[in-house]
C-alpha positions in Angstrom: 56.2 -86.9 113.9 54.8 -86.6 117.4 51.1 -85.8 117.4 50.3 -82.3 118.6 48.0 -81.9 121.6 44.5 -80.7 120.8 43.7 -77.1 121.7 43.6 -76.5 125.4 45.4 -79.7 126.4 49.0 -80.2 127.2 50.9 -83.1 128.7 51.7 -81.6 132.0 54.2 -84.3 132.8 56.3 -83.1 129.9 56.4 -79.6 131.4 58.1 -80.7 134.5 61.8 -79.9 134.5 64.2 -82.8 134.6 66.2 -83.3 137.8 69.2 -81.1 138.0 72.8 -82.2 138.5 75.0 -84.7 136.7 72.2 -87.3 136.7 70.3 -85.2 134.3 72.9 -85.3 131.6 72.0 -88.7 130.1 68.5 -87.2 129.4 69.8 -84.5 127.2 69.3 -86.4 124.0 65.8 -87.5 124.9 63.9 -84.2 124.3 65.9 -83.6 121.1 64.3 -86.6 119.4 61.3 -84.4 118.8 63.5 -82.2 116.6 64.2 -85.0 114.2 60.7 -85.2 112.7 60.2 -84.1 109.0 57.9 -81.3 110.2 60.4 -79.7 112.4 63.1 -80.1 109.8 61.0 -78.2 107.3 60.2 -75.6 109.9 64.0 -75.2 110.4 64.5 -74.7 106.7 61.8 -72.1 106.6 63.4 -70.4 109.7 66.7 -70.3 107.9 65.1 -68.6 104.8 63.3 -66.2 107.2 66.5 -65.3 109.0 68.4 -64.7 105.7 65.6 -62.4 104.6 65.4 -60.6 107.9 69.1 -59.9 108.1 70.1 -59.4 104.5 69.0 -55.7 104.3 69.3 -54.7 108.0 72.6 -52.8 107.7 72.5 -52.2 103.9 69.5 -49.9 103.9 71.4 -47.4 106.2 74.5 -47.5 104.0 72.3 -47.1 100.9 70.5 -44.0 102.2 73.8 -42.5 103.3 75.4 -43.2 99.9 72.5 -41.7 98.0 72.0 -38.6 100.1 75.6 -38.0 101.2 74.1 -37.5 104.7 75.2 -39.9 107.5 72.3 -38.7 109.7 69.8 -39.7 107.0 71.3 -43.1 106.9 71.1 -43.4 110.7 67.5 -42.5 110.6 66.8 -46.0 109.0 67.7 -47.6 112.4 64.7 -45.7 113.9 62.5 -47.0 111.1 63.6 -50.5 112.1 62.4 -50.0 115.6 59.0 -48.3 114.9 57.1 -51.7 114.3 57.7 -52.6 118.0 54.8 -50.2 118.9 52.4 -52.5 116.9 53.4 -55.6 118.8 50.3 -55.8 121.0 48.0 -55.8 117.8 50.3 -58.4 116.1 50.0 -60.6 119.2 46.2 -60.5 119.1 46.3 -61.4 115.4 48.7 -64.3 116.1 46.3 -65.7 118.7 43.1 -65.3 116.5 44.3 -67.0 113.3 46.4 -69.9 112.1 49.9 -68.9 112.9 51.3 -71.0 110.1 49.0 -69.2 107.5 49.8 -65.9 109.1 53.5 -66.4 108.6 53.1 -67.6 105.1 51.0 -64.6 104.1 53.3 -62.2 106.0 56.3 -63.4 104.1 54.6 -63.0 100.7 53.6 -59.4 101.7 57.2 -58.9 102.9 58.5 -59.9 99.4 55.9 -57.6 97.7 56.9 -54.6 99.9 60.4 -54.7 98.6 59.5 -54.2 95.0 59.5 -50.3 95.3 63.2 -50.4 96.1 63.9 -51.3 92.5 62.8 -47.7 91.6 65.3 -46.1 94.1 68.2 -44.6 92.1 69.1 -41.2 93.5 68.7 -38.8 96.4 65.3 -37.7 95.1 63.9 -41.3 95.5 65.8 -42.3 98.6 62.8 -41.4 100.8 61.1 -44.5 99.5 63.6 -46.6 101.5 62.1 -45.4 104.8 58.5 -46.7 104.5 59.8 -50.0 103.0 62.2 -50.3 106.0 59.3 -50.0 108.4 57.3 -52.7 106.5 60.5 -54.9 106.2 61.1 -54.7 110.0 57.4 -55.4 110.7 57.8 -58.9 109.2 60.3 -59.7 112.0 57.8 -58.7 114.7 55.0 -60.8 113.1 57.5 -63.7 113.0 58.2 -63.2 116.7 54.5 -63.1 117.6 53.7 -66.3 115.6 56.7 -68.4 116.3 56.1 -69.0 120.0 52.6 -70.5 119.6 53.7 -72.4 116.6 56.4 -74.2 118.5 54.0 -74.7 121.5 51.6 -76.5 119.2 54.2 -78.5 117.3 56.4 -79.8 120.2 56.0 -81.1 123.8 57.2 -78.8 126.5 60.3 -80.7 127.3 61.5 -80.1 123.7 60.9 -76.4 123.6 64.3 -75.5 125.1 66.1 -77.6 122.5 64.0 -76.1 119.7 64.6 -72.5 120.8 68.4 -73.2 121.1 68.4 -74.7 117.6 66.6 -71.7 116.1 68.9 -69.3 118.1 71.9 -71.0 116.5 70.4 -70.4 113.1 70.0 -66.7 114.0 73.6 -66.5 115.1 74.9 -68.2 111.9 73.3 -65.4 109.9 74.5 -62.8 112.3 78.0 -64.1 111.7 77.7 -64.4 107.9 75.5 -61.5 106.8 77.7 -58.5 107.8 80.4 -59.8 105.5 78.3 -61.3 102.8 75.8 -58.4 102.7 78.5 -55.7 102.6 80.5 -57.6 100.0 77.5 -58.1 97.7 76.6 -54.4 98.1 80.1 -53.3 97.2 80.4 -55.7 94.2 76.9 -55.9 92.8 74.9 -53.0 94.3 71.8 -53.1 96.5 69.4 -54.5 93.9 70.9 -58.0 94.0 70.4 -58.1 97.8 66.8 -56.8 97.4 66.0 -59.6 94.9 67.7 -62.3 97.1 65.7 -61.1 100.1 62.4 -61.2 98.2 63.2 -64.7 96.9 64.0 -65.9 100.5 60.7 -64.5 101.8 58.8 -66.3 99.0 60.6 -69.5 99.8 59.8 -69.2 103.5 56.1 -68.5 102.6 56.0 -71.8 100.6 57.6 -73.8 103.4 55.2 -72.5 106.1 52.2 -72.9 103.8 53.1 -76.6 103.3 53.5 -77.5 107.0 50.7 -79.6 108.4 50.0 -80.0 112.1 47.2 -79.3 114.6 47.1 -75.7 115.7 45.3 -74.2 118.7 43.4 -71.0 117.9 41.2 -69.0 120.3 37.8 -68.1 118.9 38.0 -64.3 118.0 35.6 -61.7 119.3 33.8 -59.2 117.1 36.3 -56.4 118.0 39.6 -56.1 119.6 39.3 -54.8 123.2 41.9 -53.1 125.4 41.7 -56.1 127.8 42.6 -58.5 124.9 45.5 -56.3 123.8 46.9 -56.3 127.3 46.5 -60.0 127.7 50.2 -60.7 127.0 51.4 -58.1 129.5 49.1 -59.5 132.1 50.4 -63.0 131.5 54.0 -61.8 131.9 53.2 -60.3 135.2 50.7 -62.8 136.5 52.7 -66.0 136.0 54.9 -66.3 139.1 58.2 -67.3 137.4 57.7 -64.9 134.5 57.2 -61.7 136.5 60.6 -61.6 138.1 62.4 -63.0 135.0 60.7 -60.4 132.8 61.8 -57.6 135.1 65.3 -59.0 135.1 65.5 -59.2 131.3 63.9 -55.7 130.9 66.5 -54.1 133.1 69.4 -55.9 131.5 68.4 -55.3 127.9 67.5 -51.7 128.5 70.9 -50.9 130.0 72.7 -52.8 127.2 71.2 -50.0 125.0 73.5 -47.5 126.8 76.5 -49.3 125.3 74.9 -49.3 121.9 74.6 -45.5 122.2 78.4 -45.0 122.9 79.8 -47.8 120.8 81.6 -45.4 118.3 83.1 -43.4 121.2 84.5 -46.7 122.6 85.9 -47.7 119.2 87.6 -44.2 118.8 89.2 -44.3 122.2 90.4 -47.9 121.8 91.8 -47.1 118.4 89.6 -49.4 116.4 88.3 -48.0 113.0 84.5 -47.7 112.7 84.7 -50.1 109.8 85.6 -52.9 112.3 82.1 -52.7 113.9 80.6 -55.5 111.7 83.5 -57.9 112.5 83.0 -57.1 116.2 79.3 -57.9 115.9 80.3 -61.1 114.2 82.2 -62.0 117.4 79.0 -61.5 119.3 77.4 -64.0 116.8 80.2 -66.5 117.5 79.5 -66.3 121.2 75.8 -66.7 120.6 76.4 -69.7 118.3 78.3 -71.5 121.1 75.5 -70.5 123.5 72.8 -72.0 121.2 74.7 -75.4 121.4 75.2 -75.4 125.2 72.1 -73.8 126.6 69.8 -76.8 126.5 72.3 -78.8 128.6 72.7 -75.8 131.0 68.9 -75.6 131.4 68.7 -79.3 132.3 71.5 -78.9 134.9 70.6 -75.5 136.4 67.0 -74.8 135.5 65.8 -72.0 133.1 65.7 -69.2 135.7 69.3 -69.7 136.7 70.5 -69.8 133.1 68.8 -66.4 132.6 70.6 -65.0 135.6 74.0 -66.5 134.8 73.7 -65.3 131.1 73.1 -61.7 132.3 75.9 -61.9 134.8 78.2 -63.2 132.1 77.2 -60.3 129.8 78.0 -57.8 132.6 81.4 -59.4 133.4 82.2 -59.5 129.7 81.5 -55.8 129.3 83.7 -54.8 132.2 87.0 -55.2 130.3 85.8 -52.4 127.9 86.7 -50.0 130.7 90.4 -50.8 130.1 90.2 -49.8 126.4 92.4 -52.6 125.2 91.7 -54.4 121.8 92.1 -58.0 123.0 89.8 -57.3 126.0 87.2 -55.8 123.6 87.3 -59.0 121.6 86.7 -61.1 124.7 83.9 -58.7 125.7 82.1 -59.3 122.4 82.2 -63.1 122.7 81.1 -63.0 126.3 78.2 -60.6 125.5 77.0 -62.7 122.7 77.1 -65.9 124.8 75.5 -64.4 127.8 72.6 -62.5 126.1 71.8 -65.5 123.8 71.7 -68.0 126.6 69.5 -65.7 128.7 67.1 -65.1 125.8 66.7 -68.8 125.0 66.0 -69.7 128.6 63.6 -66.9 129.1 61.7 -67.6 125.9 61.5 -71.3 126.8 60.1 -70.5 130.3 57.6 -68.1 128.8 56.3 -70.7 126.3 56.0 -73.4 128.9 54.0 -71.4 131.5 51.7 -69.6 128.9 48.5 -71.2 127.6 48.4 -71.8 123.9 45.7 -69.1 123.4 48.0 -66.4 124.8 51.2 -67.4 123.1 51.0 -64.7 120.4 50.2 -61.9 122.7 52.7 -62.8 125.3 55.5 -63.2 122.8 54.6 -59.8 121.3 54.5 -58.2 124.8 57.9 -59.5 125.7 59.3 -58.2 122.3 58.0 -54.7 123.1 59.3 -54.8 126.7 62.8 -55.9 125.7 63.3 -54.0 122.5 61.6 -50.6 122.9 63.3 -49.6 126.2 66.6 -50.5 124.6 66.0 -48.1 121.8 65.3 -45.3 124.4 68.3 -46.1 126.4 70.4 -46.1 123.2 69.3 -42.6 122.6 70.0 -41.7 126.2 73.5 -43.2 126.0 74.3 -41.1 123.0 72.9 -37.9 124.8 74.8 -38.7 128.0 78.1 -38.5 126.0 77.7 -34.7 126.1 78.2 -34.6 129.9 79.8 -38.1 130.8 82.8 -40.0 129.7 81.9 -43.2 127.9 83.6 -45.2 130.7 81.1 -43.9 133.2 78.2 -45.0 131.0 79.7 -48.5 130.5 80.3 -48.7 134.3 76.6 -47.9 134.9 75.7 -50.6 132.4 78.0 -53.2 134.0 76.6 -52.5 137.4 73.0 -52.7 136.2 73.7 -56.1 134.5 75.4 -57.5 137.6 72.6 -56.4 139.9 69.9 -57.8 137.5 71.7 -61.1 137.2 72.1 -61.3 140.9 68.4 -60.7 141.4 67.7 -63.4 138.8 69.6 -66.0 140.9 66.7 -65.9 143.4 64.1 -66.8 140.8 62.9 -70.4 140.8 61.1 -71.5 137.7 57.9 -73.6 138.2 55.8 -75.9 136.2 52.2 -75.0 135.2 49.3 -76.8 136.7 47.0 -78.7 134.3 45.5 -76.1 132.0 42.3 -77.8 131.0 40.3 -76.5 128.0 41.0 -73.0 126.8 38.1 -70.6 127.5 36.2 -69.2 124.6 37.1 -65.6 125.4 40.8 -64.8 125.0 40.9 -62.4 127.9 39.7 -65.1 130.3 42.9 -67.0 129.8 45.2 -66.3 132.8 48.3 -67.9 134.2 47.8 -71.4 135.4 46.8 -71.4 139.1 48.9 -72.9 141.8 52.2 -73.6 140.0 54.0 -76.6 141.4 57.6 -75.9 142.5 60.3 -77.7 140.6 
């Protein structure tokens, strides 16, 4: 296993992006050698267990509430519960930078398993309310994972391997995105929700054991006596202080917010196209298939084009892929889902890799949490806005606005040039003193 750099020190030569063009292709396999260590393999196993646990109940809780109460709106409210933990992201980021991320994840997964226990007492409409607070805690686990994962990978791997690692983990995400809509719905129909609850708890415990047993050097910033506003805002400052991150963050924010418009009108689209609502999970599976392919190809694309251009092309592809929805034809809807899955996954992998490379180790948790909030919460608001706009607009107008926004955001992203960080030196003792590395060197 490659030795991790001590806190505050990174091998800057590994951060430099390989040359672009065909000459870069032979080097594709070189960074991936860091993913063949026992430590990363165990981390991958833990990530698979985490993804199973994160996705197993994601759709089932809404169906469960709707079945118990006979109220579709009550079931839909669970999706709002899934989004609430985003507001805690800044605090979770501070926590991830103050403590061992490995131990944080292990403890979080144990608590995630424990929070599911009350679901075994849910049997009728009178006890259905218990699903809501459990759903909030269940979703909170995913946000802790997002805050801790970035710094964990930064400590474990050299910079040139981060893109390959993010793509590998994204492929695992997409595998479960493909499998769980069918497996979860089938298990719920055949055996009821309690089997899924038990399986989710077991997966959380298994992930906790894996992360508790991992051993590698971690970088932790010495904590202050109290959490300050400046410390909470450290991740947001980093996103908008680092030269390549600022425009890329804006591009991603606009793109993912406007994708929320389509989420808000999805059932109107299905109705007009003539696709039953029950086909929504298979359509989401198609997005997962596109994302799975993107996970395999994105490292090579980043080596050829650079991370900034992959972000831009991914967003452009998502916009082009959504355009056929305007024709309301089933084959074109299928193609749109594949393109959307490929485009968004490749953009996310490239953006996360750029964010990890240009961010000091002591800011990884806060910066990851800040980007989660910026990309997820506006999308929730735009989803609500899309549903509200259906009262006055045809869904085609809403989709057209979304396509235009994605194409403009992607075109703006083509002008972004990613840069390598200057030597970071030792991390300062105070977390809020960590800023973007000065004087980035153009790649």
